[in-house]
C-alpha positions as CSV (number, residue, x, y, z in Angstrom):
1,M,0.0,0.0,0.0
2,K,1.2,3.5,-0.8
3,L,-0.5,6.5,0.9
4,N,-2.0,9.2,-1.4
5,R,-1.9,12.3,0.9
6,I,-3.0,13.3,4.3
7,H,-6.8,13.3,4.3
8,H,-6.9,15.7,7.3
9,V,-5.1,16.4,10.5
10,A,-7.2,17.1,13.6
11,Y,-6.4,19.2,16.6
12,R,-8.5,20.4,19.6
13,C,-9.8,24.0,19.8
14,R,-11.3,26.0,22.7
15,D,-14.0,27.5,20.6
16,A,-15.3,26.4,17.2
17,K,-16.5,29.7,16.0
18,E,-13.4,31.6,17.2
19,T,-11.2,29.0,15.4
20,V,-13.1,29.2,12.1
21,D,-13.1,33.0,12.2
22,W,-9.4,33.2,13.0
23,Y,-8.3,30.8,10.2
24,T,-10.6,32.4,7.6
25,K,-9.4,35.9,8.5
26,N,-5.8,35.4,9.1
27,L,-4.9,32.5,6.7
28,G,-7.7,32.8,4.1
29,M,-8.9,29.2,4.7
30,D,-12.4,28.2,3.6
31,F,-14.6,26.6,6.1
32,I,-15.7,23.5,4.2
33,L,-17.5,21.2,6.6
34,A,-18.9,20.8,10.1
35,I,-19.8,17.5,11.8
36,A,-21.4,17.3,15.2
37,E,-22.6,14.4,17.4
38,D,-23.5,13.6,21.0
39,Q,-21.6,10.3,20.7
40,V,-18.2,9.5,19.2
41,P,-18.7,7.3,16.1
42,S,-15.5,5.3,16.4
43,T,-15.7,4.4,20.2
44,H,-19.4,5.0,20.8
45,E,-18.6,7.0,23.9
46,P,-21.1,9.7,24.9
47,D,-19.1,12.9,24.3
48,P,-20.6,15.8,22.4
49,Y,-18.3,17.4,19.9
50,M,-18.1,19.9,17.0
51,H,-15.7,18.8,14.3
52,L,-14.6,21.6,11.9
53,F,-12.8,21.2,8.6
54,L,-10.9,24.0,6.8
55,D,-9.4,24.0,3.4
56,A,-5.6,24.4,3.8
57,G,-5.0,24.3,0.0
58,G,-3.7,21.6,-2.4
59,G,-6.2,19.0,-1.1
60,N,-5.0,19.4,2.5
61,V,-7.6,19.8,5.2
62,L,-7.0,21.1,8.7
63,A,-9.6,20.0,11.2
64,F,-10.5,20.9,14.8
65,F,-12.6,19.4,17.6
66,E,-14.4,21.5,20.2
67,I,-15.1,19.1,23.1
68,P,-16.8,21.1,25.9
69,N,-17.2,18.2,28.4
70,S,-13.4,17.6,28.7
71,P,-11.0,19.5,30.9
72,P,-9.6,22.7,29.5
73,M,-6.9,22.3,26.7
74,G,-3.3,22.0,27.8
75,R,-0.1,21.1,26.1
76,D,2.7,18.6,26.9
77,P,4.8,20.4,29.6
78,N,7.8,18.4,28.7
79,T,7.9,19.5,25.0
80,P,9.1,23.0,24.2
81,A,6.4,25.2,22.6
82,W,8.5,25.5,19.3
83,V,8.5,21.7,18.6
84,Q,4.9,20.8,17.7
85,H,3.6,22.9,14.9
86,I,1.8,22.9,11.7
87,A,3.6,24.2,8.7
88,F,1.9,25.6,5.6
89,K,3.6,26.2,2.3
90,V,3.2,29.6,0.6
91,D,4.3,30.3,-3.0
92,S,7.1,32.8,-2.6
93,E,9.1,34.9,-0.2
94,Q,7.0,37.9,-1.1
95,D,3.9,36.0,-0.1
96,L,5.5,35.1,3.2
97,L,6.3,38.8,3.9
98,Q,2.7,39.8,2.9
99,A,1.3,37.1,5.2
100,K,3.6,38.4,8.0
101,A,2.3,42.0,7.5
102,R,-1.3,40.8,7.4
103,L,-1.0,38.7,10.6
104,E,0.8,41.6,12.5
105,A,-2.0,44.0,11.3
106,N,-4.5,41.7,12.9
107,G,-2.6,41.7,16.2
108,V,-0.8,38.4,15.8
109,N,2.8,38.2,17.1
110,V,5.0,36.9,14.4
111,I,8.6,35.5,14.6
112,G,10.8,35.7,11.5
113,P,11.4,35.3,8.7
114,T,13.8,32.6,9.8
115,D,16.3,31.6,7.2
116,H,16.6,27.8,6.9
117,T,18.6,28.2,3.5
118,I,16.2,25.9,1.6
119,F,13.1,27.7,3.0
120,K,12.2,30.8,4.9
121,S,9.6,30.7,7.6
122,I,7.6,32.8,9.9
123,Y,6.1,31.4,13.2
124,F,3.0,32.4,15.2
125,F,0.3,30.9,17.4
126,D,-3.4,30.5,16.8
127,P,-6.0,31.4,19.4
128,N,-5.9,27.8,20.7
129,G,-2.1,27.9,21.4
130,H,-1.1,25.8,18.4
131,R,2.1,26.9,16.9
132,L,1.9,27.6,13.1
133,E,4.6,28.1,10.5
134,L,4.3,29.5,7.0
135,A,7.3,28.5,4.8
136,A,8.4,29.6,1.3
137,D,10.8,27.3,-0.5
138,V,14.0,29.0,-1.8
139,G,16.4,26.0,-2.1
140,T,18.1,24.9,-5.3
141,P,18.1,21.4,-6.6
142,E,21.8,21.2,-5.7
143,M,21.0,22.1,-2.1
144,H,18.4,19.4,-1.9
145,A,20.7,16.8,-3.5
146,K,23.4,17.7,-0.9
147,L,21.0,17.1,1.9
148,D,19.7,13.9,0.4
149,E,23.3,12.6,0.3
150,V,23.7,13.0,4.0
151,K,20.4,12.2,5.5
152,W,21.1,8.5,6.5
153,A,24.6,9.3,7.8
154,M,23.1,12.0,9.9
155,L,20.4,9.7,11.3
156,E,22.9,7.0,12.1
157,E,25.2,9.5,13.9
158,W,22.3,11.0,15.8
159,T,21.1,7.5,16.9
160,R,24.6,6.7,18.2
161,T,25.4,10.0,19.9
162,K,22.2,12.0,20.4
163,R,24.3,15.1,19.3
164,A,23.5,17.2,16.3
165,P,25.5,16.0,13.3
166,K,27.2,18.7,11.4
167,H,26.6,17.4,7.9
168,A,24.1,20.0,7.2
169,A,25.1,22.8,9.5
170,W,25.6,25.1,6.5
171,M,21.8,25.4,6.4
172,H,21.7,27.8,9.3
173,E,25.0,29.6,9.1
174,K,23.4,32.8,7.9
175,E,20.6,32.6,10.5
176,F,23.1,32.1,13.4
177,A,25.5,34.8,12.1
178,S,22.9,37.5,12.4
C-alpha cells in the first residue's frame, strides 16, 4: 500500500466559531465542513463534539474538535512550545512577507522570517495555542541533493550520539551569524 496524501489532520480547539473566524481571517482558509454528534462514532462514547474542517490548499484539510465536556486544553509540559507545529507552504518569499504583515496588522505576534537556507519561515500561534509556520521554498536542486546525500549518515550519527551531526550545519550559518 502507498498513501495518497493526508486526508486531514485534527487538533483540539477551545471555541469552534473563534477558530473558524481566525483561520478564515488570518490565513484565508475556507470553512468546508462541520460534523457534530453527541456520541463518538469510532468508540461510541457519549461525548458531544463539534468537528470543523478547513481547506488548507492543495487538497489538504485542517480539522479541529471542540469538546466542551473535557477538561480545558493543555499542552505537553515536557515538550518545548516550538516543537509541535503545523507548517503551511506559501508560493514565494513575497507571499511570506505579505502574510507576516497581514498577521501583524491583525494583532498576531510573528517571529521571523527565519532563514533555513532551503526555505524561509515565519512562526506564530493560533488562538488555541497551536504553533503555526508559513514557509516559502527557496532552495536549489543542488542544495536538496546535498541534503539527500547525508540524511542517512546524519540519522545514524544522531542515533549513536544524540548530538547534532554537522553534515548540514551550512543550512543555518546565515541565521546564526545574524
